[in-house]
PyMOL commands that place a pseudoatom at each C-alpha (Angstrom):
pseudoatom trace, name=CA, resn=MET, resi=1, chain=A, elem=C, hetatm=0, pos=[-0.197, 0.099, 0.152]
pseudoatom trace, name=CA, resn=ASP, resi=2, chain=A, elem=C, hetatm=0, pos=[1.265, 4.004, -0.600]
pseudoatom trace, name=CA, resn=THR, resi=3, chain=A, elem=C, hetatm=0, pos=[1.925, 5.207, 2.385]
pseudoatom trace, name=CA, resn=ASN, resi=4, chain=A, elem=C, hetatm=0, pos=[2.337, 8.608, 0.561]
pseudoatom trace, name=CA, resn=SER, resi=5, chain=A, elem=C, hetatm=0, pos=[-1.511, 8.889, -0.916]
pseudoatom trace, name=CA, resn=PRO, resi=6, chain=A, elem=C, hetatm=0, pos=[-4.123, 9.920, 1.318]
pseudoatom trace, name=CA, resn=ARG, resi=7, chain=A, elem=C, hetatm=0, pos=[-6.552, 6.995, 1.615]
pseudoatom trace, name=CA, resn=ARG, resi=8, chain=A, elem=C, hetatm=0, pos=[-9.945, 5.648, 3.867]
pseudoatom trace, name=CA, resn=THR, resi=9, chain=A, elem=C, hetatm=0, pos=[-10.241, 2.593, 4.975]
pseudoatom trace, name=CA, resn=ASP, resi=10, chain=A, elem=C, hetatm=0, pos=[-13.483, 1.495, 6.428]
pseudoatom trace, name=CA, resn=GLY, resi=11, chain=A, elem=C, hetatm=0, pos=[-12.998, -2.201, 6.349]
pseudoatom trace, name=CA, resn=GLY, resi=12, chain=A, elem=C, hetatm=0, pos=[-14.962, -2.726, 2.987]
pseudoatom trace, name=CA, resn=VAL, resi=13, chain=A, elem=C, hetatm=0, pos=[-18.378, -1.568, 4.889]
pseudoatom trace, name=CA, resn=GLU, resi=14, chain=A, elem=C, hetatm=0, pos=[-20.446, 0.738, 3.650]
pseudoatom trace, name=CA, resn=THR, resi=15, chain=A, elem=C, hetatm=0, pos=[-23.240, 1.020, 6.533]
pseudoatom trace, name=CA, resn=MET, resi=16, chain=A, elem=C, hetatm=0, pos=[-21.148, 1.423, 9.446]
pseudoatom trace, name=CA, resn=ALA, resi=17, chain=A, elem=C, hetatm=0, pos=[-22.632, 3.594, 11.885]
pseudoatom trace, name=CA, resn=SER, resi=18, chain=A, elem=C, hetatm=0, pos=[-23.033, 7.575, 11.457]
pseudoatom trace, name=CA, resn=MET, resi=19, chain=A, elem=C, hetatm=0, pos=[-21.431, 9.658, 13.362]
pseudoatom trace, name=CA, resn=LYS, resi=20, chain=A, elem=C, hetatm=0, pos=[-23.760, 12.780, 13.898]
pseudoatom trace, name=CA, resn=ARG, resi=21, chain=A, elem=C, hetatm=0, pos=[-20.235, 15.285, 14.124]
pseudoatom trace, name=CA, resn=PRO, resi=22, chain=A, elem=C, hetatm=0, pos=[-16.970, 14.006, 13.762]
pseudoatom trace, name=CA, resn=ARG, resi=23, chain=A, elem=C, hetatm=0, pos=[-14.844, 13.070, 17.016]
pseudoatom trace, name=CA, resn=LEU, resi=24, chain=A, elem=C, hetatm=0, pos=[-11.761, 11.094, 17.119]
pseudoatom trace, name=CA, resn=LYS, resi=25, chain=A, elem=C, hetatm=0, pos=[-11.024, 7.836, 18.794]
pseudoatom trace, name=CA, resn=ASP, resi=26, chain=A, elem=C, hetatm=0, pos=[-7.027, 8.371, 17.914]
pseudoatom trace, name=CA, resn=VAL, resi=27, chain=A, elem=C, hetatm=0, pos=[-4.590, 10.158, 16.400]
pseudoatom trace, name=CA, resn=GLN, resi=28, chain=A, elem=C, hetatm=0, pos=[-1.037, 9.370, 15.442]
pseudoatom trace, name=CA, resn=ALA, resi=29, chain=A, elem=C, hetatm=0, pos=[1.254, 11.707, 14.068]
pseudoatom trace, name=CA, resn=GLN, resi=30, chain=A, elem=C, hetatm=0, pos=[3.653, 9.977, 10.772]
pseudoatom trace, name=CA, resn=SER, resi=31, chain=A, elem=C, hetatm=0, pos=[6.375, 11.240, 8.566]
pseudoatom trace, name=CA, resn=GLY, resi=32, chain=A, elem=C, hetatm=0, pos=[5.719, 14.250, 6.101]
pseudoatom trace, name=CA, resn=TYR, resi=33, chain=A, elem=C, hetatm=0, pos=[3.209, 16.158, 8.294]
pseudoatom trace, name=CA, resn=ARG, resi=34, chain=A, elem=C, hetatm=0, pos=[0.579, 13.192, 7.765]
pseudoatom trace, name=CA, resn=LEU, resi=35, chain=A, elem=C, hetatm=0, pos=[-2.037, 12.259, 10.258]
pseudoatom trace, name=CA, resn=ALA, resi=36, chain=A, elem=C, hetatm=0, pos=[-3.638, 8.923, 10.984]
pseudoatom trace, name=CA, resn=LEU, resi=37, chain=A, elem=C, hetatm=0, pos=[-6.932, 9.882, 11.918]
pseudoatom trace, name=CA, resn=THR, resi=38, chain=A, elem=C, hetatm=0, pos=[-9.571, 7.164, 13.283]
pseudoatom trace, name=CA, resn=PHE, resi=39, chain=A, elem=C, hetatm=0, pos=[-12.593, 8.515, 14.299]
pseudoatom trace, name=CA, resn=ILE, resi=40, chain=A, elem=C, hetatm=0, pos=[-15.401, 7.054, 17.022]
pseudoatom trace, name=CA, resn=ASP, resi=41, chain=A, elem=C, hetatm=0, pos=[-17.271, 5.279, 14.184]
pseudoatom trace, name=CA, resn=ASP, resi=42, chain=A, elem=C, hetatm=0, pos=[-13.905, 3.643, 13.146]
pseudoatom trace, name=CA, resn=GLN, resi=43, chain=A, elem=C, hetatm=0, pos=[-13.625, 5.308, 9.695]
pseudoatom trace, name=CA, resn=GLN, resi=44, chain=A, elem=C, hetatm=0, pos=[-9.397, 6.229, 9.648]
pseudoatom trace, name=CA, resn=PHE, resi=45, chain=A, elem=C, hetatm=0, pos=[-7.788, 8.468, 7.371]
pseudoatom trace, name=CA, resn=VAL, resi=46, chain=A, elem=C, hetatm=0, pos=[-4.464, 9.424, 6.742]
pseudoatom trace, name=CA, resn=LEU, resi=47, chain=A, elem=C, hetatm=0, pos=[-4.349, 13.023, 6.023]
pseudoatom trace, name=CA, resn=ASP, resi=48, chain=A, elem=C, hetatm=0, pos=[-1.503, 15.255, 5.060]
pseudoatom trace, name=CA, resn=MET, resi=49, chain=A, elem=C, hetatm=0, pos=[-0.930, 18.468, 6.131]
pseudoatom trace, name=CA, resn=SER, resi=50, chain=A, elem=C, hetatm=0, pos=[2.804, 19.396, 4.707]
pseudoatom trace, name=CA, resn=ALA, resi=51, chain=A, elem=C, hetatm=0, pos=[0.477, 22.299, 2.577]
pseudoatom trace, name=CA, resn=ASP, resi=52, chain=A, elem=C, hetatm=0, pos=[-1.033, 23.538, 5.404]
pseudoatom trace, name=CA, resn=VAL, resi=53, chain=A, elem=C, hetatm=0, pos=[1.574, 23.667, 8.090]
pseudoatom trace, name=CA, resn=GLN, resi=54, chain=A, elem=C, hetatm=0, pos=[3.294, 26.064, 5.008]
pseudoatom trace, name=CA, resn=ALA, resi=55, chain=A, elem=C, hetatm=0, pos=[0.499, 27.771, 4.423]
pseudoatom trace, name=CA, resn=PHE, resi=56, chain=A, elem=C, hetatm=0, pos=[-1.251, 28.932, 7.021]
pseudoatom trace, name=CA, resn=PRO, resi=57, chain=A, elem=C, hetatm=0, pos=[0.702, 31.087, 9.916]
pseudoatom trace, name=CA, resn=GLY, resi=58, chain=A, elem=C, hetatm=0, pos=[-0.917, 29.751, 12.985]
pseudoatom trace, name=CA, resn=LEU, resi=59, chain=A, elem=C, hetatm=0, pos=[0.384, 26.476, 11.784]
pseudoatom trace, name=CA, resn=ARG, resi=60, chain=A, elem=C, hetatm=0, pos=[3.864, 27.254, 11.375]
pseudoatom trace, name=CA, resn=PRO, resi=61, chain=A, elem=C, hetatm=0, pos=[5.080, 26.110, 14.471]
pseudoatom trace, name=CA, resn=LEU, resi=62, chain=A, elem=C, hetatm=0, pos=[4.565, 22.538, 13.699]
pseudoatom trace, name=CA, resn=ILE, resi=63, chain=A, elem=C, hetatm=0, pos=[6.766, 22.678, 10.654]
pseudoatom trace, name=CA, resn=ALA, resi=64, chain=A, elem=C, hetatm=0, pos=[9.458, 21.192, 12.879]
pseudoatom trace, name=CA, resn=ALA, resi=65, chain=A, elem=C, hetatm=0, pos=[9.061, 17.944, 12.674]
pseudoatom trace, name=CA, resn=GLU, resi=66, chain=A, elem=C, hetatm=0, pos=[9.664, 17.021, 16.686]
pseudoatom trace, name=CA, resn=ALA, resi=67, chain=A, elem=C, hetatm=0, pos=[6.897, 19.538, 17.066]
pseudoatom trace, name=CA, resn=PHE, resi=68, chain=A, elem=C, hetatm=0, pos=[4.211, 17.761, 14.900]
pseudoatom trace, name=CA, resn=ALA, resi=69, chain=A, elem=C, hetatm=0, pos=[5.169, 14.240, 16.195]
pseudoatom trace, name=CA, resn=HIS, resi=70, chain=A, elem=C, hetatm=0, pos=[3.458, 15.626, 19.461]
pseudoatom trace, name=CA, resn=ALA, resi=71, chain=A, elem=C, hetatm=0, pos=[-0.483, 15.831, 18.163]
pseudoatom trace, name=CA, resn=GLN, resi=72, chain=A, elem=C, hetatm=0, pos=[-2.843, 14.233, 20.762]
pseudoatom trace, name=CA, resn=VAL, resi=73, chain=A, elem=C, hetatm=0, pos=[-6.375, 13.737, 20.953]
pseudoatom trace, name=CA, resn=GLY, resi=74, chain=A, elem=C, hetatm=0, pos=[-7.776, 16.654, 22.781]
pseudoatom trace, name=CA, resn=ASP, resi=75, chain=A, elem=C, hetatm=0, pos=[-10.964, 17.753, 24.359]
pseudoatom trace, name=CA, resn=ASP, resi=76, chain=A, elem=C, hetatm=0, pos=[-12.464, 14.355, 24.845]
pseudoatom trace, name=CA, resn=GLY, resi=77, chain=A, elem=C, hetatm=0, pos=[-11.894, 13.313, 20.571]
pseudoatom trace, name=CA, resn=TRP, resi=78, chain=A, elem=C, hetatm=0, pos=[-13.381, 16.704, 19.386]
pseudoatom trace, name=CA, resn=THR, resi=79, chain=A, elem=C, hetatm=0, pos=[-9.799, 18.165, 18.608]
pseudoatom trace, name=CA, resn=VAL, resi=80, chain=A, elem=C, hetatm=0, pos=[-6.097, 17.167, 17.813]
pseudoatom trace, name=CA, resn=GLU, resi=81, chain=A, elem=C, hetatm=0, pos=[-4.083, 19.859, 19.798]
pseudoatom trace, name=CA, resn=TRP, resi=82, chain=A, elem=C, hetatm=0, pos=[-0.265, 20.025, 20.312]
pseudoatom trace, name=CA, resn=PRO, resi=83, chain=A, elem=C, hetatm=0, pos=[-0.630, 21.454, 24.000]
pseudoatom trace, name=CA, resn=GLU, resi=84, chain=A, elem=C, hetatm=0, pos=[2.927, 22.445, 24.235]
pseudoatom trace, name=CA, resn=LEU, resi=85, chain=A, elem=C, hetatm=0, pos=[2.090, 25.207, 21.158]
pseudoatom trace, name=CA, resn=ASP, resi=86, chain=A, elem=C, hetatm=0, pos=[-1.273, 25.666, 21.936]
pseudoatom trace, name=CA, resn=ILE, resi=87, chain=A, elem=C, hetatm=0, pos=[-2.370, 24.579, 18.509]
pseudoatom trace, name=CA, resn=GLN, resi=88, chain=A, elem=C, hetatm=0, pos=[-5.701, 22.900, 18.121]
pseudoatom trace, name=CA, resn=ILE, resi=89, chain=A, elem=C, hetatm=0, pos=[-7.637, 21.364, 15.342]
pseudoatom trace, name=CA, resn=GLY, resi=90, chain=A, elem=C, hetatm=0, pos=[-11.342, 20.902, 15.374]
pseudoatom trace, name=CA, resn=ALA, resi=91, chain=A, elem=C, hetatm=0, pos=[-11.880, 17.246, 14.946]
pseudoatom trace, name=CA, resn=ASP, resi=92, chain=A, elem=C, hetatm=0, pos=[-14.953, 18.533, 12.104]
pseudoatom trace, name=CA, resn=THR, resi=93, chain=A, elem=C, hetatm=0, pos=[-12.318, 20.229, 9.517]
pseudoatom trace, name=CA, resn=LEU, resi=94, chain=A, elem=C, hetatm=0, pos=[-10.281, 17.299, 9.961]
pseudoatom trace, name=CA, resn=TYR, resi=95, chain=A, elem=C, hetatm=0, pos=[-12.770, 15.211, 8.676]
pseudoatom trace, name=CA, resn=LEU, resi=96, chain=A, elem=C, hetatm=0, pos=[-13.283, 17.147, 5.978]
pseudoatom trace, name=CA, resn=ASP, resi=97, chain=A, elem=C, hetatm=0, pos=[-10.012, 18.050, 4.791]
pseudoatom trace, name=CA, resn=ALA, resi=98, chain=A, elem=C, hetatm=0, pos=[-9.478, 13.925, 4.679]
pseudoatom trace, name=CA, resn=GLN, resi=99, chain=A, elem=C, hetatm=0, pos=[-12.444, 13.013, 3.137]
pseudoatom trace, name=CA, resn=ALA, resi=100, chain=A, elem=C, hetatm=0, pos=[-11.687, 15.726, 0.714]
pseudoatom trace, name=CA, resn=GLN, resi=101, chain=A, elem=C, hetatm=0, pos=[-8.063, 13.977, 0.213]
pseudoatom trace, name=CA, resn=ALA, resi=102, chain=A, elem=C, hetatm=0, pos=[-9.350, 10.576, 0.096]
pseudoatom trace, name=CA, resn=ALA, resi=103, chain=A, elem=C, hetatm=0, pos=[-12.314, 11.604, -2.774]
pseudoatom trace, name=CA, resn=THR, resi=104, chain=A, elem=C, hetatm=0, pos=[-11.861, 9.652, -5.878]
pseudoatom trace, name=CA, resn=ASP, resi=105, chain=A, elem=C, hetatm=0, pos=[-13.436, 11.679, -7.985]
pseudoatom trace, name=CA, resn=GLU, resi=106, chain=A, elem=C, hetatm=0, pos=[-12.371, 15.635, -8.685]
pseudoatom trace, name=CA, resn=ASN, resi=107, chain=A, elem=C, hetatm=0, pos=[-16.667, 17.035, -8.086]
pseudoatom trace, name=CA, resn=THR, resi=108, chain=A, elem=C, hetatm=0, pos=[-16.506, 15.452, -4.544]
pseudoatom trace, name=CA, resn=ARG, resi=109, chain=A, elem=C, hetatm=0, pos=[-13.023, 16.751, -3.912]
pseudoatom trace, name=CA, resn=ILE, resi=110, chain=A, elem=C, hetatm=0, pos=[-13.796, 20.504, -5.082]
pseudoatom trace, name=CA, resn=PHE, resi=111, chain=A, elem=C, hetatm=0, pos=[-17.284, 20.039, -3.040]
pseudoatom trace, name=CA, resn=ILE, resi=112, chain=A, elem=C, hetatm=0, pos=[-15.685, 18.850, 0.566]
pseudoatom trace, name=CA, resn=GLY, resi=113, chain=A, elem=C, hetatm=0, pos=[-12.943, 20.956, 0.152]
pseudoatom trace, name=CA, resn=TRP, resi=114, chain=A, elem=C, hetatm=0, pos=[-15.547, 23.764, -0.178]
pseudoatom trace, name=CA, resn=ARG, resi=115, chain=A, elem=C, hetatm=0, pos=[-17.509, 22.825, 2.930]
pseudoatom trace, name=CA, resn=ALA, resi=116, chain=A, elem=C, hetatm=0, pos=[-14.015, 22.795, 4.921]
pseudoatom trace, name=CA, resn=ARG, resi=117, chain=A, elem=C, hetatm=0, pos=[-12.803, 25.878, 3.556]
pseudoatom trace, name=CA, resn=THR, resi=118, chain=A, elem=C, hetatm=0, pos=[-16.138, 27.572, 4.433]
pseudoatom trace, name=CA, resn=GLY, resi=119, chain=A, elem=C, hetatm=0, pos=[-17.039, 26.166, 7.574]
pseudoatom trace, name=CA, resn=LEU, resi=120, chain=A, elem=C, hetatm=0, pos=[-20.540, 27.192, 7.100]
pseudoatom trace, name=CA, resn=PRO, resi=121, chain=A, elem=C, hetatm=0, pos=[-23.341, 25.048, 8.881]
pseudoatom trace, name=CA, resn=LEU, resi=122, chain=A, elem=C, hetatm=0, pos=[-25.604, 22.883, 7.290]
pseudoatom trace, name=CA, resn=ALA, resi=123, chain=A, elem=C, hetatm=0, pos=[-28.228, 25.318, 6.141]
pseudoatom trace, name=CA, resn=LYS, resi=124, chain=A, elem=C, hetatm=0, pos=[-25.479, 28.467, 5.145]
pseudoatom trace, name=CA, resn=ALA, resi=125, chain=A, elem=C, hetatm=0, pos=[-24.077, 25.895, 2.936]
pseudoatom trace, name=CA, resn=ALA, resi=126, chain=A, elem=C, hetatm=0, pos=[-26.773, 24.916, 1.352]
pseudoatom trace, name=CA, resn=GLN, resi=127, chain=A, elem=C, hetatm=0, pos=[-28.347, 28.152, 1.274]
pseudoatom trace, name=CA, resn=ALA, resi=128, chain=A, elem=C, hetatm=0, pos=[-24.834, 30.125, -0.611]
pseudoatom trace, name=CA, resn=LEU, resi=129, chain=A, elem=C, hetatm=0, pos=[-25.171, 26.908, -3.007]
pseudoatom trace, name=CA, resn=GLY, resi=130, chain=A, elem=C, hetatm=0, pos=[-28.838, 27.269, -4.014]
pseudoatom trace, name=CA, resn=VAL, resi=131, chain=A, elem=C, hetatm=0, pos=[-29.655, 23.454, -3.000]
pseudoatom trace, name=CA, resn=SER, resi=132, chain=A, elem=C, hetatm=0, pos=[-31.481, 21.856, -0.016]
pseudoatom trace, name=CA, resn=PRO, resi=133, chain=A, elem=C, hetatm=0, pos=[-29.859, 21.271, 3.620]
pseudoatom trace, name=CA, resn=ARG, resi=134, chain=A, elem=C, hetatm=0, pos=[-30.478, 17.297, 2.330]
pseudoatom trace, name=CA, resn=SER, resi=135, chain=A, elem=C, hetatm=0, pos=[-28.224, 17.943, -0.953]
pseudoatom trace, name=CA, resn=ILE, resi=136, chain=A, elem=C, hetatm=0, pos=[-25.585, 19.050, 1.670]
pseudoatom trace, name=CA, resn=THR, resi=137, chain=A, elem=C, hetatm=0, pos=[-25.481, 15.984, 4.006]
pseudoatom trace, name=CA, resn=ARG, resi=138, chain=A, elem=C, hetatm=0, pos=[-26.086, 13.600, 1.312]
pseudoatom trace, name=CA, resn=TYR, resi=139, chain=A, elem=C, hetatm=0, pos=[-22.746, 14.617, -0.428]
pseudoatom trace, name=CA, resn=SER, resi=140, chain=A, elem=C, hetatm=0, pos=[-21.356, 15.716, 2.371]
pseudoatom trace, name=CA, resn=ASN, resi=141, chain=A, elem=C, hetatm=0, pos=[-20.161, 11.739, 3.508]
pseudoatom trace, name=CA, resn=SER, resi=142, chain=A, elem=C, hetatm=0, pos=[-18.315, 11.176, 0.351]
pseudoatom trace, name=CA, resn=ARG, resi=143, chain=A, elem=C, hetatm=0, pos=[-20.206, 8.046, -0.189]
pseudoatom trace, name=CA, resn=GLU, resi=144, chain=A, elem=C, hetatm=0, pos=[-21.725, 9.221, -3.247]
pseudoatom trace, name=CA, resn=ALA, resi=145, chain=A, elem=C, hetatm=0, pos=[-20.052, 10.913, -5.922]
pseudoatom trace, name=CA, resn=THR, resi=146, chain=A, elem=C, hetatm=0, pos=[-20.796, 15.123, -5.775]
pseudoatom trace, name=CA, resn=PRO, resi=147, chain=A, elem=C, hetatm=0, pos=[-23.282, 16.076, -9.309]
pseudoatom trace, name=CA, resn=ARG, resi=148, chain=A, elem=C, hetatm=0, pos=[-20.770, 18.475, -11.290]
pseudoatom trace, name=CA, resn=THR, resi=149, chain=A, elem=C, hetatm=0, pos=[-23.602, 21.441, -10.788]
pseudoatom trace, name=CA, resn=LEU, resi=150, chain=A, elem=C, hetatm=0, pos=[-22.569, 21.230, -7.511]
pseudoatom trace, name=CA, resn=ALA, resi=151, chain=A, elem=C, hetatm=0, pos=[-19.148, 21.523, -7.775]
pseudoatom trace, name=CA, resn=LEU, resi=152, chain=A, elem=C, hetatm=0, pos=[-19.592, 24.093, -10.068]
pseudoatom trace, name=CA, resn=ALA, resi=153, chain=A, elem=C, hetatm=0, pos=[-21.602, 25.811, -7.964]
pseudoatom trace, name=CA, resn=CYS, resi=154, chain=A, elem=C, hetatm=0, pos=[-19.091, 25.891, -5.007]
pseudoatom trace, name=CA, resn=LEU, resi=155, chain=A, elem=C, hetatm=0, pos=[-16.480, 27.151, -7.584]
pseudoatom trace, name=CA, resn=GLY, resi=156, chain=A, elem=C, hetatm=0, pos=[-19.084, 29.982, -8.606]
pseudoatom trace, name=CA, resn=TRP, resi=157, chain=A, elem=C, hetatm=0, pos=[-19.542, 31.145, -4.694]
pseudoatom trace, name=CA, resn=ASP, resi=158, chain=A, elem=C, hetatm=0, pos=[-15.739, 31.021, -4.182]
pseudoatom trace, name=CA, resn=ALA, resi=159, chain=A, elem=C, hetatm=0, pos=[-15.117, 33.219, -7.177]
pseudoatom trace, name=CA, resn=LEU, resi=160, chain=A, elem=C, hetatm=0, pos=[-18.185, 35.614, -5.718]
pseudoatom trace, name=CA, resn=GLN, resi=161, chain=A, elem=C, hetatm=0, pos=[-16.479, 35.781, -2.673]
pseudoatom trace, name=CA, resn=GLN, resi=162, chain=A, elem=C, hetatm=0, pos=[-13.352, 36.926, -3.953]
pseudoatom trace, name=CA, resn=GLN, resi=163, chain=A, elem=C, hetatm=0, pos=[-15.003, 39.678, -6.443]
pseudoatom trace, name=CA, resn=ALA, resi=164, chain=A, elem=C, hetatm=0, pos=[-16.000, 41.126, -3.183]
pseudoatom trace, name=CA, resn=HIS, resi=165, chain=A, elem=C, hetatm=0, pos=[-13.598, 41.204, -1.216]
pseudoatom trace, name=CA, resn=ALA, resi=166, chain=A, elem=C, hetatm=0, pos=[-11.162, 42.832, -4.034]
pseudoatom trace, name=CA, resn=ALA, resi=167, chain=A, elem=C, hetatm=0, pos=[-13.914, 45.208, -4.463]
pseudoatom trace, name=CA, resn=GLU, resi=168, chain=A, elem=C, hetatm=0, pos=[-13.911, 46.391, -0.414]
pseudoatom trace, name=CA, resn=GLU, resi=169, chain=A, elem=C, hetatm=0, pos=[-9.936, 45.874, -0.674]
pseudoatom trace, name=CA, resn=ARG, resi=170, chain=A, elem=C, hetatm=0, pos=[-10.039, 48.732, -3.904]
pseudoatom trace, name=CA, resn=GLY, resi=171, chain=A, elem=C, hetatm=0, pos=[-13.013, 50.519, -1.939]
pseudoatom trace, name=CA, resn=VAL, resi=172, chain=A, elem=C, hetatm=0, pos=[-14.885, 50.565, -5.279]
pseudoatom trace, name=CA, resn=TYR, resi=173, chain=A, elem=C, hetatm=0, pos=[-18.237, 51.237, -4.494]
pseudoatom trace, name=CA, resn=PHE, resi=174, chain=A, elem=C, hetatm=0, pos=[-21.507, 52.888, -6.549]
pseudoatom trace, name=CA, resn=VAL, resi=175, chain=A, elem=C, hetatm=0, pos=[-24.249, 54.379, -5.621]
pseudoatom trace, name=CA, resn=ASN, resi=176, chain=A, elem=C, hetatm=0, pos=[-26.825, 55.511, -8.147]
pseudoatom trace, name=CA, resn=LYS, resi=177, chain=A, elem=C, hetatm=0, pos=[-29.019, 58.268, -7.472]
pseudoatom trace, name=CA, resn=LYS, resi=178, chain=A, elem=C, hetatm=0, pos=[-32.031, 58.906, -9.080]
pseudoatom trace, name=CA, resn=ASN, resi=179, chain=A, elem=C, hetatm=0, pos=[-33.539, 62.485, -9.842]
pseudoatom trace, name=CA, resn=HIS, resi=180, chain=A, elem=C, hetatm=0, pos=[-36.904, 62.938, -8.746]
for i in range(1, 180): cmd.bond("trace and resi %d" % i, "trace and resi %d" % (i + 1))
show_as sticks, trace
zoom trace
């Protein structure tokens, strides 16, 4: 088995008990900034965090391999933490990131990655993408391929957010007054 690629193992059983919210049973730090995650429903993922420790200032102390190696389950399974560095990452964030890396198709990677990046709760995510909360739930577990239309909605939402942010940075606002 290739230990460098993200993987999802669940014993081949698709009808495992589902979690209401992702919660961890175990975490093991591995070389290459990877975390072996075991959730309370026994789903296992290997999450590659190498890009994140480089990209996010709050995670940069983990660049030291010795520091990264001290990952542990915290807050009764709701986080992975590095207590010496006062760094915590929520189990829900890790779960979505791991699912995105383990997804077998691009549309699912886009959708799950969008969920992880935005952190929007179910109802707000549904509203943002113009779909029902049930659709968000249906594709959030990665067991069913995400439709291309939903992936495109994620990309469109991202583009609109970038546009709005760029307008705010430039201070470009227009007011159209009607003459009465």
